[in-house]
N, C-alpha and C positions, 0 to 999 in steps of 0.2 A: 572463555576457554574452559574445557572440561578436564577434571583430574580424577584420580582415585580409581575406582573399579570399572569405570566406563571404558568401552572399547575405542580403538583408534579411529574408527569411522565417525563416531560421535564427537571425538575431540576435533577432528578435521572440520566437521560441519559447522562448528561455532567459531572456528578460526577464520581470519581474513584469507580468502582463497587467492592463489597467485594470479588467477585470471580475472580478478575483479577489476573493473575499469579504474583508471587513475583518477583520484580525487584532485581536481585541479585547484579548487577553492573550497576548503572545508568549513568556511564560515556560512551560517545560514543567513537567509535574506529576510529582513523584517517586512511585515505587511505594508508598512508605509513606503517601502522602497521597491515594491513590486512594480515593474514597468511592463506595459503591454507590448509583448514582442511577437504575439501569435500571428500577426498578419504579415510578417516579413517574408518576402518571396523565397529567399534562400532556405529559411527554416521550413516553409511549406513544402519545398521540393525535397528536403530531407525526409519529411514525414511521408510524402508520396512514395519515396524510394522504399521506406520501411514497409509501407502497405503492400507494395508489389513483391518484396523479397522476403520479408520476415514471416515466419510461421509460429504463432503461439502453440503451446502444447495443449491440445484439447483433451479434456478428461471426461466431461459429462455434457449432456445436451443442454442447450440454452432454452429457457422456458418462455413461451410467448407471454407478453404483458408484464414481465418482470423488469424492474430497474436493475442497474448494475452497480455493484460496490467493488471497487478495486483497492486492494490492501497491500501495503508494504509489509515486510517481515521484521527486519532488524530494528530493535527499539520501538517497534509498533506492536508486534505480537509476541516478541521474544527478546530477552536481554542476552545478546550474543557475546558480550564481553565479560560477564561475571563468571565466577567459578562455581561449578555444580556437579553433582554425581550423575544427573540425567537431564534430559530436555524438559521434563515436567517442572523441575526446580526453577528453571529460568523462563518458563512460560508466563505470559502476562495473565494475572488473575481474571477469571470469568471468560477466558477465550472461547471455550466451547459453548457456553451459554450465549455469548454474543453472536457466534456464528449460526447457532440454531435459530435465534430470534431474527437475525438479518435475512436468513435464507427464506423466511416466509414471504418476504416482499422483494428481495433482490437476488439476482444471479451473483455468484461470488467469483472473483478473480484475484490472483496473486501477481503482483509485479514487484520484483526485487532487482536491485542493481548488482546482482551476482549472476553466476552461470546457472543454467537449468539444473545441472547436477546438484547444486547446493540448495536450490529451491525444493527439489524433490526430497532431498535428505532431511531438511529441516521440517517439512510438512509431515514426513514420516515420524520423526522424533517427537513432534508435538501431538501426534495422534490425530492429525487433521484428515489425512487420507483414509484412515480406517474408521472414522466416525460414521455410524449409520444414519445419523439424524440430519445431515446436510451433505451437500456435494459442492466441490469446487468445479467451476466450469472450465477454467483454463489457467495456465501459468504463462507469464511474460517475463523474460529475463533481460539482462543488460544489453543484449544485441538490438533490442527495440528502442533503446534510448538514443537521443541525439545530443549533439554538443552545440550550445549557443553562447553568445557573448552577452552576459547580463551587465547592463550599465552600472558602473561603480563597483562591480564585483569580479569582473573578468569572465573567463570561459568556464562554463559549468555543464555537467551532464544533467539532462532532465528527462522526465517520463511524459511524453506528449500523448494525451488520450486520443488525439486524432488518429494514431496508429490503430487503436482498437475500433474507433468509429469507422475508419476506412475499411477495415477487415469485415466488420459486422455492422451493417448499416442500421439495424434496428436499435442499436445503442447510439445515443446522441448526447449533446451537452445538456439536454433537458432531463434525461433519465439516468445520468451517471454521477457518482460521487467517489472521490478517491481519498483515502486516509494515508498520511505519511508523516513521519516526525520531522522531515525536512521540507520546508516551504518551497525551496528552490526546485524541488522535483516537479511541481505543477506550475512552473512559470508560464508554460505554453497554454495553460487552461486554468488560471487562478480562480475562476468562478465555480469550478468543480472540485477544488481541493479543500480538504480540512486538515489543518496541522494538528496532529494528535500529540499530546504530551509524551515525551520520550520515556520509555520504561527502562530505567537503568538501576544498577545496584539492587538486583532482584531480591537478595536475602534481606535487605533492609526495608524494602518497599512493598513486597508482595502481600503483606497483611493489611496494607492501607490503600493500595492502588485500586480505585473503582472506576477508572476511565472507561473501560469497555462496558461496564454495567450501565453507566449513564449514556454512553453513545448508542447502546442498543435501543434505549427509549427514544433518543433523538431520531434515529433512523426510522423507528416506527411512526413517530409523529409526522415526519415529512414524506413518508411513503405515499400518502394520498395526494400529494401535490402534482400538478401537471408539468412544472418546470423547476427543477432543482437548482438551475443555474442562476435563478433570481434571488436565491438566499445568500446571506452573508455568513458563510460557514465559520468564519473566524469568531463570530459571536454566538455560536451554537448553544452555549450554556445559558443564554438569555432567551432562547426561542420560546421556551415554555415559561409562562408567568410564574415567578418564584424560583426559576432555575431548575436544575436537575440534581 
C-alpha cells in the first residue's frame, strides 16, 4: 500500500482490488506435489471456452520467430504490499534491464490475477508502458484463468497457457516460458513454468535482490533451444555450470 504524497490512484493500484478473484487456497504447491491435471477433459473444455470467448488486450505486434515470456506482476515484478512513496520504490531491482534483455529473444506478455484496469495502472506506475527500449505484446487478466481441483490442495485458480496457445498458434509449449511466484498458477503447464523467488519487503531487499539480473542471463542461455518444455526450470540456477 502507498502512503504520503502519492495520489489516490497510486494507492489503489497497489491495494487488493475488490474484483480480484477469491483465493480459495492461499498455500502454494510444492514441486514434489505437482500432479499432472492438464489432460482432464473438463479442464480442457474450460480452456477451449476461454479461447473462444476471452480477448487479451493487444498492445504491440508479435514478432515472427520470437519465443514468448509470460510474466506475473505481484511479488514477481513488484512488491504490492509494502509501503512506498511511488511505484519505483516497490519495483523489483533490474526490472527494466531484465525486460530490455528478454525482449531481444522473446515477445513479452503480462498475466496477472487481477482486472485489466489494475494491470494497466501498475505497468504505468512502473514505467513499463512508456519505456522505449522494449514493448509488451499483450496483457491477460483474471478472466482468462480457470478453476481446477488440485489433489491434496483443493480448488485453486490457475493460468493455463493453453489459452494463449489457442489464441495465437505460433506460440506453443516449445517456445513459451512463464515466471510466477506461485507454482500453482502453472499447474496446467508445469513444464513451462518457472517459480521465481517472491520479492517482498522491498525496502529491506531491494539492495540485495538480483533475481531478475540472473534470470536475464538464463533466458539468454536458453533462447537458442528448440524446445523449452524439456528443461527443468525449477533447477534453472544450475543450468549454467557454476550457477548464475
